[in-house]
C-alpha positions as CSV (number, residue, x, y, z in Angstrom):
1,X,138.5,83.3,-93.5
2,X,137.5,79.7,-93.0
3,X,138.5,78.4,-89.6
4,X,139.4,74.9,-88.6
5,X,137.5,74.0,-85.4
6,X,139.7,71.0,-84.5
7,X,139.4,71.7,-80.8
8,X,135.6,71.6,-81.0
9,X,135.7,68.1,-82.5
10,X,138.0,66.9,-79.8
11,X,136.0,68.5,-77.1
12,X,132.7,67.1,-78.5
13,X,134.3,63.6,-78.4
14,X,135.4,64.1,-74.8
15,X,132.0,65.3,-73.5
16,X,129.6,62.9,-71.9
17,X,126.1,62.5,-73.1
18,X,123.2,64.4,-71.7
19,X,120.2,62.2,-71.5
20,X,116.6,62.5,-70.5
21,X,115.1,59.4,-68.8
22,X,114.5,56.9,-71.6
23,X,115.5,59.5,-74.2
24,X,118.1,59.6,-76.9
25,X,121.5,60.9,-75.7
26,X,122.3,64.4,-76.7
27,X,125.9,65.7,-76.7
28,X,127.1,69.2,-76.1
29,X,130.3,70.9,-77.1
30,X,132.3,74.0,-76.4
31,X,134.6,75.7,-78.8
32,X,137.8,76.3,-76.9
33,X,140.0,77.6,-79.7
34,X,140.0,78.2,-83.4
35,X,142.9,78.0,-85.9
36,X,143.6,79.7,-89.2
37,X,143.1,77.8,-92.4
38,X,143.6,78.3,-96.2
39,X,140.1,79.4,-97.5
40,X,140.9,77.9,-100.9
41,X,141.7,74.4,-99.5
42,X,138.7,72.2,-99.7
43,X,139.5,69.7,-96.9
44,X,138.6,66.1,-97.7
45,X,140.9,64.3,-95.2
46,X,142.6,65.6,-92.0
47,X,144.6,64.2,-89.1
48,X,146.9,65.6,-86.5
49,X,150.4,64.1,-85.9
50,X,153.5,65.3,-84.1
51,X,152.4,68.9,-84.0
52,X,151.2,69.2,-87.6
53,X,147.9,68.8,-89.4
54,X,148.1,66.5,-92.5
55,X,145.4,67.5,-95.0
56,X,144.1,66.1,-98.2
57,X,142.3,68.6,-100.4
58,X,140.0,67.9,-103.2
59,X,138.9,70.1,-106.0
60,X,138.9,69.5,-109.7
61,X,142.5,70.0,-111.0
62,X,143.5,71.5,-107.6
63,X,144.0,68.6,-105.2
64,X,146.9,68.2,-102.9
65,X,148.4,66.7,-99.8
66,X,149.6,69.2,-97.2
67,X,151.5,69.4,-94.0
68,X,150.2,72.4,-92.1
69,X,151.5,74.2,-89.0
70,X,148.4,74.2,-86.8
71,X,149.0,77.5,-85.0
72,X,149.5,79.6,-88.1
73,X,147.9,77.7,-90.9
74,X,151.2,77.9,-92.8
75,X,151.6,75.1,-95.4
76,X,155.1,73.8,-94.7
77,X,155.0,70.9,-97.2
78,X,152.8,70.2,-100.2
79,X,152.4,67.7,-103.0
80,X,150.0,68.6,-105.8
81,X,148.1,65.7,-107.4
82,X,148.0,65.5,-111.2
83,X,144.9,67.3,-112.5
84,X,142.9,64.2,-113.3
85,X,142.8,63.1,-109.6
86,X,140.4,64.5,-107.0
87,X,141.9,64.0,-103.5
88,X,139.8,62.4,-100.8
89,X,140.7,61.2,-97.3
90,X,144.1,60.3,-95.9
91,X,145.5,58.1,-93.1
92,X,149.0,57.6,-91.7
93,X,150.5,54.2,-91.4
94,X,154.0,53.8,-89.9
95,X,156.2,55.9,-92.2
96,X,153.6,56.1,-95.0
97,X,150.7,58.4,-95.9
98,X,147.8,56.8,-97.8
99,X,145.5,59.1,-99.8
100,X,142.4,58.0,-101.6
101,X,140.9,59.7,-104.6
102,X,137.4,60.3,-105.8
103,X,136.0,58.8,-109.1
104,X,139.3,57.6,-110.4
105,X,139.6,54.8,-107.9
106,X,143.2,55.4,-107.1
107,X,145.0,55.5,-103.8
108,X,148.4,57.2,-103.6
109,X,151.0,55.9,-101.0
110,X,153.5,58.6,-100.0
111,X,156.6,58.6,-97.7
112,X,155.2,60.5,-94.7
113,X,158.4,62.6,-94.3
114,X,159.0,63.6,-97.9
115,X,155.7,63.1,-99.7
116,X,157.5,61.0,-102.3
117,X,155.1,58.6,-104.0
118,X,155.8,54.9,-103.5
119,X,154.7,51.6,-105.2
120,X,152.1,51.1,-107.8
121,X,148.6,49.6,-107.6
122,X,145.2,50.1,-109.3
123,X,141.8,49.7,-107.7
124,X,139.6,46.6,-108.3
125,X,137.4,47.1,-111.4
126,X,134.2,46.8,-109.4
127,X,134.9,50.0,-107.5
128,X,133.0,52.1,-110.0
129,X,131.2,54.7,-108.0
130,X,134.1,56.3,-106.2
131,X,136.4,55.7,-103.2
132,X,136.4,57.0,-99.6
133,X,138.9,56.2,-96.8
134,X,138.1,53.9,-94.0
135,X,139.3,53.5,-90.5
136,X,141.5,50.5,-90.9
137,X,142.3,48.1,-88.1
138,X,146.0,47.4,-87.3
139,X,145.7,43.9,-88.7
140,X,144.2,45.1,-91.9
141,X,146.9,47.8,-92.3
142,X,149.6,45.3,-91.5
143,X,148.4,43.1,-94.4
144,X,148.2,46.1,-96.6
145,X,151.7,47.3,-95.7
146,X,153.2,43.9,-96.3
147,X,151.6,43.8,-99.8
148,X,153.5,46.9,-100.8
149,X,156.6,45.2,-102.1
150,X,158.7,47.4,-104.4
151,X,156.7,47.0,-107.6
152,X,156.6,49.4,-110.5
153,X,154.4,49.9,-113.5
154,X,155.7,50.2,-117.1
155,X,152.6,52.1,-118.1
156,X,152.5,54.8,-115.4
157,X,155.2,56.5,-113.5
158,X,153.1,57.2,-110.4
159,X,152.9,54.6,-107.7
160,X,149.5,53.7,-106.4
161,X,147.9,51.7,-103.6
162,X,144.3,51.0,-103.1
163,X,141.3,49.8,-101.1
164,X,137.7,50.6,-101.7
165,X,134.3,50.4,-100.2
166,X,132.0,48.4,-102.5
167,X,128.7,46.6,-101.8
168,X,129.1,47.7,-98.1
169,X,132.3,45.6,-97.7
170,X,135.9,46.8,-97.6
171,X,137.9,45.0,-100.3
172,X,141.3,44.2,-98.7
173,X,144.2,45.5,-100.7
174,X,145.8,42.1,-100.7
175,X,142.9,40.6,-102.7
176,X,143.2,43.5,-105.2
177,X,146.9,42.9,-105.6
178,X,146.5,39.2,-106.1
179,X,143.7,39.5,-108.7
């Protein structure tokens, strides 16, 4: 069974560097606990919030967003993506969950509590090679959140939001919306 080693990552971040005089810092870690995890879930994005893990999984025709009880690995809430989308990373912003996809250049925006999909957006056409999440600053996310006015698409029933990494520069969602 595949085990999440969340505590190891936290511990590694908390450890100080071990350095030799003039050398490159080396970090050590200690595994303090392991947690159960669904072996069939290919984790692409993960964060911990209010006692739960939020996980984005990515496999062809098997991607999902999940809310998982850390201690037991029980999936307490799940939203399956349509088969054409390969789930990537996720971030939480206020009462929303933003999930990026791979190759289709689509980002889904969900209600964090219900996993209901909100608002519609497509990625900029120059994001051709794929999308990955980024660590957004509060000011960037504020501009993104204010851009999600209640807009719908007559072509698609899903609601999308987006941002992408292209030519080593993050394209702000506001510029995508206004183009």
